[in-house]
N, C-alpha and C positions, 0 to 999 in steps of 0.2 A: 393722337387725337387732337391735341391742342394745335398742331400744325394744320390739320384739316379745317378746324374752326377758323384759324387765322386766314386761310385761303378763302373761305366762304365770306368772311367780312370784307376782305379786299375786293372780291368780285361784286359783292352787294354795293360797296361804296362806289365803285366805278359805274355801276348801272343806275344808281339813283342820285343824280346830282342835285336834286331839289333839297336834300337835307342840309342843315347848317354845316358849312365846310369846316369850321374850326372844331366843332364837336366831332365830325367825321374823322378829322385828323387825330384827335385825341383817342377816339375809339380804336382806330387802326393801330396807333402806337401801343396802346395797352394790350391788344390782342397779339401784335407782333412780339411784344416782350414776353408773352407766355410761350410763344414758339421758340424764342432764342434763349430765354433765361429760366423758363419754368414758371409754374403757377405763382401768381401774386393775388391771393384771394382778396386782400384788402383793396388793391387797386381796382379789381374787377367789380367789387361791391360799390366802390365810389362811383365807378362809371355808370352802372345800371341804376344807382340811386340819385344821380345828378339831375337837377332840374334841366329839362330839355332832352332827356334821353328818349322820351316818347316822340320827339320830332324826327328821330331817325326812321328810316323805312322799316316796315314790319320784318323784312328779311334781315336787316342789320340788327334790330333789337333781338330777334330770335337767335341770331348767331352769337351775340354777346352773352345772352343768357345761357346758351348751350355751353359756351366756354366756361362760364362760371359754374355750371352744373358739373362739368368734368373736373373742375379744380376743387370746389367746395364739397367734398365727399359727404360730410355730415349733413348737409342741407340739399343734397343732390336731387332728392325726390321733388322738393318744392321748386327748385330752379328748372328742372327738366320739364315739369308741368307748365311752368310759365313760358318756357321756350317754345313749347308746342302749341301754345294758345293762338299763335299767329298763323294766318293762312299760307304764308310763305315759308313756314318751318321746313327745314331740310331733312333729308334722309338721316343725316347724322343726329339731328335734334331728336327725331323719333327713336333712333337706335339707342341714344343715351337714355331717353325715357324708359325704353324697354329694360335696360340694365337695372335701373333703379326700381322699377316696378317688380321685376323678378327677384332681385337679390335683397332689396332693402324694405320696400313696402309689402312684399309678398302678396301682391295683387295679381293673381293669375290672369284674370280677364283683361286688366289694363296692359299687362305685359304682352299678351297675345295680340291685342289690337295694335299696340305700339309697334311690334316687330312687323306686323302685316303692313302698317302704314309706311314704315321705313323701307320695306322691300318694294312697295309700290312706287317709291320716289328714288329708288337706287340709281336710276339713270342720271341723276344729277352728279354722280361720281363721288359723293361724300360718305357713303355708307361705311361705318366702322363701329366696332364695339369697344367701349371704354374698358371693360373687363371681359376678355375673350372667354374665360372659363365659364362665365355665367350661361353662355349659350348651350354648353354641354350639360351642365347641371340642370338647367330648366327643362331641357329636352327630355331627360330621363325622369324628371318629376311629372311630365305629361304622359309618360309611357302608359300609365294605367287609364288614360283618358283618350281613347283612340281617335275620336273626331278632332279634338284639340291638337293632338300630336300631329295628325296629318296636316292640319292648317299651319302649324308652326314650322314643320319641316319644309312644306311647300314654300313658305315665306323665305326661309334660309336659302333654298334653292334659287328662288327668284332674285334674291339679293346677291347671289354668287359667293356666299360666305363659306369659308372653311377655317378651321382653327389655325391661328398663327403658329402654334406649337405643332410641328410636323407629326401627323398621326393622332393627335390628342382627341379628335372627334370621330375617329374611325368606328368605334362601337355604336355611336349614334347613327352614323350613315348606314351601317350594316343593318341595324334594327329597322330603319326606314325602308331600306331596300327590300328586306324580308317581307315587310307588311305590304308594300306595293306589289311585290310578286305574288303574294298570297291572294291579293285582291284582283289579280289578273292584269295589272298595269305593268307589263314587262318593259316597256320603253322607259318609263320614269324610274322603274326599279334599276335598270341598267345605268341610268344617269346618276342615281344615288350611289350605286356601287362604285362608280368612277371617282367619287370623292374620297374613297378609301385609299390611303397612301402608305401607311406603315408597313414595313416588311413583314413583321409578325402577323399583322392583320391579314395581309394579302395571302400569306402562306396558309393561314387557317382557312380562309375562304376556298383556297384551291383543294383542300382536303374534304370539303363538305359538298355532298352531291347536289344540294339545293342550288349551288352556284356553278354547276358544271357548264351550263349554257353560257354564262358570262365569261367564264375562264376560256371556253372555246373561241369566243369572239376576240380575245386579246391575250393569247397565251404568254407573250413576252412580258406583259405587265405583271402577270402572276408568277413569273419565274422567280424562284427564291433568290438566286444570285443577282439578277437584275434589280429586284426590289430592294435588296440589302445595299447594293451599290448606290441606288438613288437615295436611300435613307441616310447612308453615310455622308454623301455629298451635301444633303440638306442640313444635317446636324453639324457638319464642319463649318458651313456658312453661318449658321445660327450662332455657334460658339465663337467664331471669328468676329462676328458683329457685336455680340454681347456675351462675354465669358462668365455667365452666371452658373451657379451650381446646377440648375435645372437643365441648361443646355449641355453642360459637361456630362451629366449623368446619361443623357440621351446619346451623346457621342461615344462615351466609354462603353455603353451597352453594345453599340454597333461594332466597335473595335474588338471587344471580347467575343462577340458572336462570330466574327471573322477569324478568330484565333490570333489576333494581333495583340497579344497580352502585354508584351513589353511596352508597346506604344501606349496602351491604355494605362499601364502602371505609371509610366513617366508623366503622362498628361495629368493624371489624378494627383500624383505626388507634387507636381509643380503647382497645381491649383491650391492644394492644402497649405503649401509653404508661403502663399501670398499674404501680404499684410491685410488684416481685417477679414480674412476668410472665415474666421469663427463667427462673424456676425451674420453670415448667410443662414437663412432658415433651414436650408437643406444640407448644412455642413456635416451633420452626422451621417447622412446618406452617402455623401462623398467618401467619408471614412469607411463606411460599410462596403462600398464598391472597391476600395483599396484592399480591404481584407479579403474579399471574395476573389479578387484578381490574383492576389498572392496565393490563395488556396488553389486556384486553377493552374498556377505555375508549379505546384507541388511544394510550395514553401509553407507548409501547414503551421509550423510553430510560429512563424512570423505573422501568419494570418490570424492566429489566436491572439497573439500579443496586441496586434493592431485593433482587432474587434473589441478586445477587453477595454482599451482606452476609450473607444467611442461608446461602448455600452455603459461606461461609468459616467458619461455626460448626461445630466438631467434633461428631460424632455418636458418643456412647459412646467418646470419646477417639480416634476415627479420622476420616479425611476424610469429609465429608458427601456420600454418593453421590447420594441422591435429589434434593436441592436442586441439586447440581452438574449432574445430568442435565437438570433443568428450566431451569437457567441456559443450558445448551447448546441446549435447545429454543428458548428465547427468542432467543438469539444467531443460531441458524440461521434462525429466522423473520425476523429483522431483516436477513438477508443478510450476517452477519459470521461466516462459517464457520471461519476460522482461530481466532478467539476461542473458538468453540464447542469446537474440538479442544483448545485450551489449557485450557478448563474441565474437560475430562475426563482430562487428563494424570495426575492423582494415581492413576488407577485402572488404569494399565498395560494389560494385555491383557484386562482386564475379567473375569479368572478368579481362582480362588483363594478369597479370603475373601468375595467378593461373593455375594449371593443370585442364584439363576438369573434372577429377575425383574429385578434391578438390572443384571445382566450383559447381558441382551438389549437393555435400553434404552440402555445405554452404546454398544453396537454400532449400534443404530438411529440414534442421534443422530450418531455418527461417520459412518455411511453418508450421512446428509443433508448433513453438512459436506463430505465428499469428493465428493459429487455436484455440489455448487455449485462446488467448486474444480477440477472436471474431472480429478481424480486417479483414473483408471479402475481401476488395479490395486488400490489401497487400498479403493476402493468394492467391488470384487468380493470382497475378503477379508471385509469387514463383512457383505455380503449372504450369503455362504456360511455365516457363523455364524448369522445370523437364520433362514435356511432350515433349518439343522440343529437349531436350538433353538426352532422355531416354537411348540411346545407350552408353552414357558416363559411366553410372553405373545404370543398371535397378533396382538394389536393393534400391538405393536411391530414384528412381522414385516411387517404390512401397511404401516406407515408407512415402513419402510426401502425397500420396493418402490415406494411412491409417490414418495419422494424420488428414486429412481433412474429414475423415469419408466416403470416396467414395470407398466402397468395390467393386463396379462394375468396376471402373477404374483399381483397383488393379487386379481383375480377368482378365481383358483384357491384362494387362501387362504380367501376368504369361502365358496366352494363347499364346501370341506372343513368349515368351521365350521358351515355350515347342516346338514350331514349328521350332525354330532355333537350329540346331545341336550343335552349339558352346555354347549356353546358357542353353540347356536342362538339363544337369546334375545339374548345380547350382540351377535351378528352382526346380527340384525334391527334392534336398537336403533341400532347404528353406521351401518347403511345407511339409516336414516330421515333425514329432513331437519329441521333445527332453524333457529330464528331466528338470524341471524348477528350476532356481535359484531364489533368492529373487529379487523382482522387485517393483519399486515404482508405485503409482497409475496410472499415465498416461501410463506407459509401459504395465500395466495390461490391460488397455483399448485397446491398440494397439494389444495385444495378442488375446483379444476377437474378434477383427475385423478380424485378420488373420484367426481365426477359422471359421469365416463366409465365408471367401474366400475359404478356404479348402473345405468347405461343398457345394460349388456351384456345382450343377449337371453337368453343361456344362464343368466346369474345371476338375471335377473328370473324366469325359469321356476323356478329352484331356490328362490327366495324364495316364489313362489306355492304351491309344493308343500308347504311347511311352515308358512306363515303369511303375514305381510304386513309392509311397512314403512309409515311414516306421515309426514305433515307435522305435526310436533309443535310446539305453541305455547310452546316453551321455548328458552332460549338454551343451545346445546350446549357452550360452553366450560367450564361448571362440571361437565358430566356425562360427557364423552367427549373423546378426543383428536381426533376428526374431527367437524366440524359444518358 
């Protein structure tokens, strides 16, 4: 972003020779320093506060203020508003104002107007978002406001935006495509669907009848093997450019899905051994992936030992719930249910400070443990919670019923999900068949029960009414709880 701002200032400087040359030179130097050395907020503040700053052209002033807005995060709302007060404000200036309006000021109207203005100016070649994720989060915040959502997504289309993180905006583009199609705008719906790039997302679309026409128009794009190869290539490039945990996790998921487990394990282990790797916010998740890769290789004891290490690491100063749940998952799979319960002890009744997602998974893994221990009363208690909170994560609710051996209840959950347009694709994906990885005895029992669910005549009819399942050439352990 700073590089884009620097380029803007250089162009503005060349185009407006009437401004004071020495001041222009200093402004150019300060902005170039941001590009080459990183943000220097103090220098930028001195620049915009200097006497004579207003003698620069409006484009130059706006560009300097935009750069300051991108660097001085704490005061970005103020700086971005000042940057866009000029008639020559760039697409980048307005896009930066959008980010602050959406994420900091929480001003929905200002954010929407700013992104529309940024899109209208996108031909200047500067459009970019300071924080890419804001676009996705804000989009889903608008989902319950249809008219505003349509305006917002149309602006993103005009600006040519897609997430820098491969596939991160897929669900947003799918929602937009669905709504356009429902409104009879097939052409723009197809355009939105073409923004979907993730292999899992494309596979799910290929299973959903609502997208059959789009799939027929470009079958190669929706081919699972083709999409996964493209995803792998994109994630390899991203990790090669920036070996962050986020990029590593995306790449390792592709490798695991393709059955290249030894490569994934070597990649993960190498990253974990790097100096300062523990400082990455996603460090625990990389360790999580290592444990799950070991499990897929049939090295269950090593997987448990590894997950135990990462489950013991605090998360924001509190017990680590997600890795603890996954530790319980591995212990249940290995037939060690009492240890699974012990792993979940720090979370009490699974209520209070835990997210709804974490709570239902704590209950689901407890249900699996109590089922193995034959503790019927405790099992019923956990199942009652997962039934009442099915909407928090239907996959967890299904797993709890499979652990209890109630395939009819699992069938009923999937039937409800197939009727729900928002749940349908995920249900079709889970009901598809994947290449198997190594699994411990209890997980093999769950897989057999899931096969019974798949074979249920009424559920098969429900599937056929809305789409299809498939034999997928991928290893499911990296992609779904059931495979």
